[in-house]
C-alpha positions in Angstrom: 51.4 53.3 33.1 48.1 51.8 34.0 45.5 53.5 36.1 46.4 51.9 39.4 50.2 52.6 38.9 49.3 56.2 38.0 47.2 56.7 41.2 50.0 55.4 43.4 52.7 57.4 41.7 51.9 60.7 43.4 51.7 62.6 40.1 48.1 63.6 40.6 48.8 65.3 43.9 51.9 67.1 42.5 49.7 68.2 39.5 47.1 69.7 41.9 49.9 71.6 43.7 51.3 72.8 40.4 54.8 71.3 40.9 54.9 68.9 38.0 57.2 69.6 35.1 55.8 69.8 31.5 56.3 66.2 30.8 54.6 65.1 34.0 51.8 67.5 33.4 51.3 66.0 30.0 51.2 62.5 31.5 48.7 63.6 34.1 46.4 65.2 31.6 46.6 62.2 29.4 45.3 60.0 32.2 42.6 62.6 33.0 41.4 62.2 29.4 41.6 58.4 29.5 39.8 58.2 32.9 37.4 61.1 33.2 36.4 60.0 36.7 39.8 61.1 38.0 38.8 64.7 37.4 36.5 64.3 40.4 39.5 63.5 42.5 41.3 66.6 41.2 38.3 68.7 42.1 38.1 67.1 45.5 41.8 67.7 46.3 41.6 71.4 45.2 38.5 71.9 47.3 40.3 70.3 50.2 43.2 72.7 49.8 40.8 75.6 49.8 39.1 74.4 52.9 42.5 73.9 54.6 43.5 77.5 53.8 40.1 78.8 55.1 40.4 76.7 58.3 43.9 77.9 59.0 42.8 81.5 58.2 45.8 82.0 55.9 45.6 85.6 54.5 46.7 86.5 51.0 50.2 88.0 50.8 50.6 91.8 50.8 53.5 93.9 49.6 55.6 95.4 52.5 58.0 98.1 51.5 60.0 97.9 54.7 60.9 94.2 54.4 63.9 93.0 52.5 63.2 91.2 49.2 64.6 87.9 48.0 65.6 88.2 44.4 64.2 85.8 41.8 66.4 84.5 39.0 63.7 85.1 36.4 60.7 87.2 37.5 61.4 90.2 39.8 61.3 89.5 43.5 59.1 88.1 46.3 58.9 89.6 49.8 59.6 87.5 52.9 55.8 87.7 53.6 55.0 86.2 50.3 57.5 83.4 50.7 56.2 82.6 54.1 52.5 82.5 52.9 53.4 80.2 50.0 55.3 77.9 52.3 52.4 77.6 54.8 49.9 76.9 52.0 52.2 74.4 50.2 53.3 72.6 53.3 49.7 72.4 54.6 48.5 71.3 51.2 51.2 68.6 51.0 50.2 67.3 54.4 46.6 67.2 53.4 47.3 65.5 50.1 49.4 62.9 51.9 46.4 62.0 53.9 44.3 61.8 50.7 46.9 59.6 49.1 46.9 57.2 52.0 43.1 57.0 51.9 43.2 56.4 48.1 45.9 53.7 48.6 43.7 52.0 51.2 40.7 52.1 48.8 42.9 50.5 46.1 44.0 47.8 48.6 40.3 47.1 49.4 39.6 46.9 45.7 42.4 44.4 45.3 41.1 42.3 48.2 37.6 42.3 46.6 39.1 41.2 43.3 41.1 38.4 45.0 38.0 37.3 46.8 36.0 37.2 43.6 38.8 35.3 41.9 38.9 32.8 44.8 35.1 32.5 44.6 35.3 31.7 40.9 38.0 29.1 41.6 35.9 27.6 44.3 32.9 27.3 42.0 35.0 25.5 39.4 36.2 23.1 42.1 32.6 22.4 43.2 31.4 21.8 39.7 34.3 19.4 39.0 33.5 17.6 42.2 29.8 17.3 41.5 30.5 16.1 37.9 32.9 13.5 39.1 31.2 10.1 38.3 32.6 8.7 41.6 30.7 11.3 43.6 27.7 9.7 45.1 24.7 12.0 45.9 22.9 11.0 49.1 19.5 12.6 49.7 18.8 13.0 53.5 15.0 12.9 53.9 12.7 14.0 56.7 12.0 12.0 59.8 9.0 11.9 62.1 10.3 14.9 64.0 10.3 17.1 61.0 8.3 16.4 57.8 9.8 19.3 55.8 13.6 18.9 56.1 15.7 17.5 53.4 19.4 17.9 52.3 21.8 16.6 49.8 25.2 15.2 50.6 27.8 14.4 47.9 30.1 11.6 49.1 33.2 10.6 47.2 35.1 7.6 48.5 37.9 8.0 46.0 38.8 11.6 46.7 37.7 11.1 50.3 35.7 14.3 50.2 32.2 15.2 51.2 30.0 18.3 50.5 26.6 19.4 51.7 23.7 21.2 50.0 21.1 22.1 52.6 18.6 22.9 50.0 15.5 22.3 52.1 16.4 22.8 55.7 14.0 25.2 57.4 15.5 28.3 59.0 16.1 27.9 62.8 15.9 30.4 65.7 19.1 32.3 66.3 20.1 30.1 69.3 19.8 26.9 67.3 22.0 25.3 64.6 21.9 22.2 62.4 24.7 19.7 62.9 25.5 16.7 60.7 26.7 13.3 62.0 27.9 9.9 60.6 27.3 6.6 62.2 30.7 4.7 62.6 30.4 1.3 64.2 27.3 2.4 66.2 28.9 5.6 67.4 27.7 9.1 66.1 30.5 11.3 65.1 30.1 15.0 64.0 31.4 15.8 60.6 30.4 19.5 60.6 28.1 22.3 61.7 25.8 23.6 59.1 26.2 27.3 58.5 23.4 29.3 60.1 22.8 31.1 56.8 22.3 27.8 55.0 24.9 28.4 52.3 24.3 26.3 49.2 27.5 24.2 49.4 29.6 23.4 52.4 32.6 21.1 52.9 32.1 18.3 55.3 34.6 16.0 57.1 34.9 12.6 55.3 35.0 9.4 57.2 35.6 6.1 55.4 33.8 3.9 57.9 30.5 5.9 57.9 27.4 3.9 57.3 24.7 6.7 57.5 24.3 10.5 57.5 22.2 12.3 60.1 21.2 15.9 60.7 20.0 17.1 64.1 19.1 20.5 65.6 21.6 21.5 68.3 22.3 24.7 70.4 24.2 27.3 68.5 27.8 26.2 68.3 27.0 22.5 68.2 27.0 19.6 70.7 29.5 16.9 71.5 26.7 14.3 71.3 23.7 14.4 69.0 20.2 15.3 70.3 18.5 12.2 68.9 15.0 13.6 69.7 15.8 16.4 67.3 16.9 14.2 64.3 15.4 16.0 61.3 16.9 14.1 58.3 19.0 11.0 57.6 19.9 8.4 55.1 22.2 5.3 54.8 25.3 5.6 52.7 
């Protein structure tokens, strides 16, 4: 079994408690050799068991001559006190290891989420590259206006796929209560096609409108506006 399957099998916990059979013990030790980092988990679980025993103030068993003994099939006998002590330690340890197992499972789930996110990011990058390389994708450079002599952005506009994407490569950072918003002119009316992320991510999807004749970026209150603040137009260009 692979590392993840092994970690979710419960064998490691059983090994620490000493309740694995010879074949299971061999399997655990094989994985400990394959993945030396797992030895740290074994040590952590054993330390946790010791701490549990100390916190519960569980004393070591003592021989009591006046208590009846329970016969063992193979090795002498154990007193009731010994059996009780072992039960308390084992049950407590099992409960503790169950908690540790749940925490490890959560960690594995988080790792899976991270891997899926990374995979999704890779797929997104491939889609972006394919879109940018498409000969039908038209790059439109939005240049500065009189209100702002520094701002510039790049919009990729594809009439065939009806898709648009923004690269805000030179938009100055705004105060926390302000945000860039991008608009298109359709038959003389300004329509929003998206808010520009406050962290100015490199590529962002925009709404595509066939009838658009120009692209315009304004500064608006955080969260955007229903109508553009024309006095705060910072970059624009005809399509």
